[in-house]
PAMAR-724489 format. One record per atom (N, C-alpha, C, O, CB): residue number from 1; residue in three letters; z, y, x. Coordinates in pm, 1 decimal. Atoms other than C-alpha are relative to their C-alpha. Glycine has a CB too. Layout:
REM PAMAR-724489
NUM	Ala	Z	Y	X
...
This chain:
REM PAMAR-724489
1	Unk	-75.6	37.9	137.4
1	Unk	578.5	-20279.6	17598.7
1	Unk	-82.3	43.7	-107.0
1	Unk	-116.2	-31.4	-198.5
1	Unk	145.9	67.8	-19.1
2	Unk	79.2	-64.9	111.1
2	Unk	378.8	-20032.8	17390.5
2	Unk	-126.2	-58.4	-6.9
2	Unk	-161.8	-87.0	-121.3
2	Unk	-17.2	146.9	15.2
3	Unk	140.3	56.8	-39.8
3	Unk	41.1	-20171.5	17505.7
3	Unk	-3.6	-155.7	-94.1
3	Unk	-100.3	-197.8	-157.6
3	Unk	-10.4	-25.9	199.6
4	Unk	12.2	158.8	26.5
4	Unk	156.0	-20549.6	17399.1
4	Unk	29.1	22.1	-149.6
4	Unk	-36.2	-48.9	-226.0
4	Unk	119.2	-117.3	91.3
5	Unk	-0.6	-24.8	136.4
5	Unk	273.0	-20415.9	17058.8
5	Unk	-132.9	45.4	-68.4
5	Unk	-165.7	-8.5	-174.1
5	Unk	98.4	95.4	-21.0
6	Unk	127.9	-29.6	33.3
6	Unk	-57.7	-20253.3	17007.9
6	Unk	-88.2	-97.0	-9.6
6	Unk	-165.5	-98.0	-105.5
6	Unk	-45.5	79.1	73.8
7	Unk	88.6	113.8	-23.2
7	Unk	-238.5	-20558.3	17114.6
7	Unk	41.8	-108.8	-104.6
7	Unk	-46.1	-177.6	-156.6
7	Unk	11.1	-54.1	153.6
8	Unk	-53.3	105.5	94.3
8	Unk	-6.6	-20790.8	16882.1
8	Unk	-35.0	62.0	-157.8
8	Unk	-47.2	-15.3	-252.7
8	Unk	180.3	-25.2	29.4
9	Unk	48.9	-64.6	139.0
9	Unk	-103.7	-20528.9	16571.4
9	Unk	-138.4	-27.9	-22.1
9	Unk	-180.2	-51.8	-135.4
9	Unk	16.1	157.6	-7.0
10	Unk	140.1	-4.4	18.8
10	Unk	-468.9	-20550.8	16648.9
10	Unk	-24.9	-173.1	-62.3
10	Unk	-88.1	-220.0	-156.9
10	Unk	-86.7	47.9	164.9
11	Unk	44.0	161.1	27.2
11	Unk	-456.9	-20939.9	16662.0
11	Unk	51.4	-33.2	-136.0
11	Unk	-1.6	-126.9	-195.6
11	Unk	69.5	-116.6	114.8
12	Unk	-63.0	38.5	135.0
12	Unk	-237.7	-20939.9	16331.2
12	Unk	-103.3	57.1	-103.5
12	Unk	-102.0	14.5	-219.0
12	Unk	159.7	66.5	-22.9
13	Unk	100.2	-69.1	103.4
13	Unk	-532.1	-20715.8	16165.1
13	Unk	-120.4	-103.5	-10.6
13	Unk	-180.1	-129.4	-115.1
13	Unk	-58.4	161.7	55.9
14	Unk	104.8	84.2	-11.2
14	Unk	-781.7	-20955.3	16283.6
14	Unk	15.9	-122.4	-87.2
14	Unk	-64.9	-171.9	-165.6
14	Unk	-17.4	-33.9	136.1
15	Unk	-46.0	154.6	77.6
15	Unk	-582.9	-21274.1	16154.0
15	Unk	-6.4	26.5	-149.6
15	Unk	-64.0	-50.9	-226.0
15	Unk	176.4	-59.2	38.0
16	Unk	6.4	-15.9	140.9
16	Unk	-534.7	-21119.4	15823.5
16	Unk	-121.8	54.1	-71.1
16	Unk	-143.4	36.9	-191.1
16	Unk	100.1	77.0	-32.2
17	Unk	114.6	-39.3	70.9
17	Unk	-852.8	-20956.0	15768.7
17	Unk	-8.4	163.6	-27.7
17	Unk	-102.2	211.7	-91.1
17	Unk	0.7	-81.3	-132.7
18	Unk	-38.1	-108.0	52.6
18	Unk	-718.4	-20606.5	15741.1
18	Unk	-120.1	100.9	62.2
18	Unk	-187.0	74.8	162.2
18	Unk	156.7	29.7	34.3
19	Unk	104.2	-78.0	-28.9
19	Unk	-954.0	-20308.0	15750.8
19	Unk	49.0	94.2	135.0
19	Unk	-25.1	132.3	225.6
19	Unk	-40.3	83.7	-136.0
20	Unk	-22.9	-95.3	-113.9
20	Unk	-751.8	-20095.4	15987.5
20	Unk	155.6	-25.7	42.2
20	Unk	233.0	-79.5	-36.9
20	Unk	-30.6	165.7	-48.0
21	Unk	-145.8	36.7	-41.6
21	Unk	-411.1	-20116.8	16197.8
21	Unk	42.8	150.9	35.2
21	Unk	-23.5	214.8	117.0
21	Unk	15.7	-122.0	142.0
22	Unk	-67.7	-156.3	-45.8
22	Unk	-214.4	-19767.0	16230.0
22	Unk	156.0	-37.3	17.1
22	Unk	226.1	-88.6	-70.1
22	Unk	-20.5	143.8	-140.1
23	Unk	-161.7	-4.8	-8.5
23	Unk	139.4	-19766.6	16373.5
23	Unk	44.8	118.4	-33.3
23	Unk	-4.8	223.0	8.5
23	Unk	60.9	-27.7	133.1
24	Unk	-85.2	-115.2	48.3
24	Unk	375.4	-19541.0	16207.1
24	Unk	147.5	-28.7	-22.7
24	Unk	198.9	-140.5	-17.4
24	Unk	-54.8	50.7	-128.4
25	Unk	-162.3	-9.7	-9.7
25	Unk	750.0	-19439.5	16166.8
25	Unk	50.7	63.8	-124.4
25	Unk	48.7	186.1	-138.9
25	Unk	54.1	91.5	130.3
26	Unk	-64.9	-69.2	147.0
26	Unk	909.0	-19384.9	15809.7
26	Unk	130.6	105.1	51.1
26	Unk	166.6	195.5	-24.4
26	Unk	76.8	-148.7	-123.9
27	Unk	-108.5	-64.9	-60.8
27	Unk	1207.3	-19233.5	16041.1
27	Unk	-49.6	136.0	29.5
27	Unk	-3.9	234.6	-28.4
27	Unk	51.3	-72.8	123.4
28	Unk	62.8	-130.5	-54.5
28	Unk	1004.0	-18960.5	16212.6
28	Unk	-119.1	34.2	-78.2
28	Unk	-178.9	133.9	-37.6
28	Unk	-41.5	-10.6	151.3
29	Unk	102.5	-25.8	73.6
29	Unk	734.7	-18958.9	15959.5
29	Unk	-145.7	-2.9	102.7
29	Unk	-257.1	33.0	64.6
29	Unk	34.8	140.2	-73.8
30	Unk	134.9	-1.0	-93.7
30	Unk	481.9	-19003.2	16268.2
30	Unk	-112.7	-91.0	-47.0
30	Unk	-89.1	-211.6	-40.0
30	Unk	33.6	-48.6	150.9
31	Unk	122.5	66.6	31.2
31	Unk	129.3	-19123.0	16143.5
31	Unk	22.9	-34.5	-158.2
31	Unk	-68.0	-87.4	-222.3
31	Unk	-26.8	-136.2	101.3
32	Unk	-10.0	18.0	148.6
32	Unk	264.9	-19148.9	15787.6
32	Unk	-115.5	54.2	-94.0
32	Unk	-167.5	-3.5	-189.5
32	Unk	125.1	65.9	-42.4
33	Unk	107.0	-52.5	70.4
33	Unk	23.4	-18953.0	15659.7
33	Unk	-129.4	-81.3	1.4
33	Unk	-197.0	-116.0	-95.4
33	Unk	-23.8	127.8	49.5
34	Unk	130.0	83.3	-38.0
34	Unk	-257.7	-19142.2	15836.5
34	Unk	-19.3	-103.5	-64.5
34	Unk	-132.2	-133.9	-102.9
34	Unk	-9.2	-44.4	125.5
35	Unk	-4.5	126.1	75.0
35	Unk	-149.0	-19456.9	15669.2
35	Unk	-60.0	23.6	-124.3
35	Unk	-173.5	-14.9	-152.3
35	Unk	136.7	-54.9	-18.8
36	Unk	55.6	-30.5	127.3
36	Unk	-184.9	-19335.4	15336.6
36	Unk	-163.5	79.6	-21.9
36	Unk	-229.3	45.3	-120.1
36	Unk	112.1	88.4	-57.1
37	Unk	117.2	-19.7	-1.1
37	Unk	-511.8	-19151.0	15393.8
37	Unk	-90.1	-116.0	59.9
37	Unk	-207.3	-108.9	22.9
37	Unk	-10.2	114.3	57.8
38	Unk	85.2	135.1	-8.2
38	Unk	-661.8	-19489.5	15532.5
38	Unk	-8.0	-79.8	-98.2
38	Unk	-109.5	-140.0	-133.1
38	Unk	37.1	-82.6	91.0
39	Unk	-28.1	94.4	128.1
39	Unk	-531.9	-19668.6	15255.0
39	Unk	-120.1	45.8	-111.9
39	Unk	-201.3	-33.1	-160.2
39	Unk	176.8	29.6	-70.8
40	Unk	58.9	-61.5	94.4
40	Unk	-704.0	-19425.4	15020.8
40	Unk	-146.9	-24.8	40.6
40	Unk	-224.5	-63.1	-46.9
40	Unk	47.0	143.0	-14.6
41	Unk	144.8	14.2	-58.5
41	Unk	-1035.3	-19447.4	15233.2
41	Unk	-46.6	-149.1	-9.0
41	Unk	-165.1	-180.5	-19.4
41	Unk	-5.5	49.1	160.0
42	Unk	42.9	135.8	8.8
42	Unk	-1031.7	-19812.3	15219.9
42	Unk	-14.2	-60.6	-145.9
42	Unk	-85.6	-155.8	-177.1
42	Unk	95.5	-80.1	77.8
43	Unk	32.2	46.4	146.7
43	Unk	-994.3	-19843.8	14843.2
43	Unk	-103.5	72.9	-46.8
43	Unk	-175.8	4.8	-119.6
43	Unk	112.5	13.9	-99.6
44	Unk	114.0	-61.9	40.3
44	Unk	-1248.4	-19594.1	14769.5
44	Unk	-135.7	-24.8	60.5
44	Unk	-242.6	-4.4	3.0
44	Unk	24.6	120.7	9.7
45	Unk	116.6	46.9	-68.9
45	Unk	-1483.2	-19716.8	15034.0
45	Unk	20.6	-137.1	90.4
45	Unk	32.0	-137.8	212.9
45	Unk	-47.0	117.1	89.0
46	Unk	-39.1	101.7	-51.4
46	Unk	-1421.5	-20063.4	15095.0
46	Unk	-105.8	-44.4	111.7
46	Unk	-223.3	-14.3	90.6
46	Unk	26.5	-91.0	-104.0
47	Unk	93.4	20.9	-100.3
47	Unk	-1582.8	-20209.1	15442.9
47	Unk	-81.4	-125.7	-60.4
47	Unk	-37.9	-208.9	-140.1
47	Unk	72.0	-24.4	148.2
48	Unk	85.0	113.3	39.9
48	Unk	-1865.2	-20442.3	15394.4
48	Unk	34.1	-123.1	56.8
48	Unk	57.3	-129.5	177.5
48	Unk	-132.9	22.4	30.1
49	Unk	-42.2	118.6	-44.9
49	Unk	-1781.7	-20804.8	15407.8
49	Unk	-114.5	-86.3	51.6
49	Unk	-226.1	-74.9	1.1
49	Unk	72.8	-63.4	-102.9
50	Unk	111.3	111.1	-41.0
50	Unk	-1986.2	-21079.0	15588.7
50	Unk	-35.4	-78.3	-118.2
50	Unk	52.4	-101.8	-201.2
50	Unk	51.1	-105.8	115.2
51	Unk	37.8	64.5	79.8
51	Unk	-2180.0	-21265.4	15373.9
51	Unk	22.6	-156.6	25.9
51	Unk	-2.8	-192.4	140.8
51	Unk	-116.2	43.3	-16.3
52	Unk	0.2	132.0	-40.4
52	Unk	-2111.9	-21657.0	15347.2
52	Unk	-66.4	-76.5	-73.4
52	Unk	-76.9	-52.9	-193.7
52	Unk	110.2	-49.4	11.7
53	Unk	80.2	107.2	91.4
53	Unk	-2314.5	-21943.8	15238.7
53	Unk	65.2	-69.5	-83.6
53	Unk	169.7	-122.8	-46.4
53	Unk	-65.6	-96.9	66.4
54	Unk	-78.5	50.5	99.8
54	Unk	-2214.7	-22078.8	14930.0
54	Unk	-71.2	-137.9	-45.8
54	Unk	-187.1	-137.1	-87.1
54	Unk	16.5	108.2	-116.0
55	Unk	84.8	122.1	26.1
55	Unk	-2306.0	-22438.8	14866.6
55	Unk	-20.0	-5.0	-155.1
55	Unk	51.8	50.1	-238.6
55	Unk	72.3	-140.4	57.3
56	Unk	58.9	-4.6	113.4
56	Unk	-2499.9	-22518.3	14574.4
56	Unk	89.0	-119.5	-100.3
56	Unk	60.3	-237.5	-80.3
56	Unk	-163.3	-26.1	28.5
57	Unk	-68.8	90.9	66.7
57	Unk	-2264.1	-22705.0	14329.7
57	Unk	-77.8	-88.4	-69.6
57	Unk	-46.8	-207.3	-77.0
57	Unk	83.7	54.2	-76.8
58	Unk	89.9	75.8	95.3
58	Unk	-2558.9	-22810.3	14097.4
58	Unk	-95.2	-111.0	58.5
58	Unk	-184.9	-157.8	-11.6
58	Unk	-87.0	100.5	-69.6
59	Unk	60.4	68.8	-76.5
59	Unk	-2694.6	-23029.0	14354.7
59	Unk	0.9	-142.7	-3.2
59	Unk	104.9	-193.7	38.4
59	Unk	30.3	37.3	95.7
60	Unk	-10.4	144.2	10.5
60	Unk	-2774.2	-23393.8	14301.7
60	Unk	-62.0	-63.3	120.8
60	Unk	-159.9	-23.2	183.7
60	Unk	-66.0	-51.1	-127.1
61	Unk	43.4	87.2	-111.1
61	Unk	-2794.2	-23666.6	14558.3
61	Unk	-26.5	-141.2	-73.5
61	Unk	41.4	-176.1	-170.1
61	Unk	118.4	-8.9	125.1
62	Unk	11.5	109.2	59.8
62	Unk	-2944.4	-24001.2	14482.7
62	Unk	-8.9	-93.6	118.9
62	Unk	-83.0	-70.4	214.4
62	Unk	-110.0	-0.3	-97.6
63	Unk	-17.7	112.0	-99.2
63	Unk	-2852.0	-24320.9	14691.0
63	Unk	-73.7	-97.7	-18.8
63	Unk	-67.6	-195.0	56.5
63	Unk	118.6	-51.3	8.3
């Protein structure tokens, strides 16, 4: 059960383009500090994004 939840979390991370996936509990405070530390790190040092090719909007085509 725990492994499947971890896998679902990792899939969701990839789907939404998140930098990090960390499980935590606000009830027990388990990994709560790690979540905030990771959030701060991502804001201060964002991961490099893949470059995408942009279409040139100023191109002309003669028919």
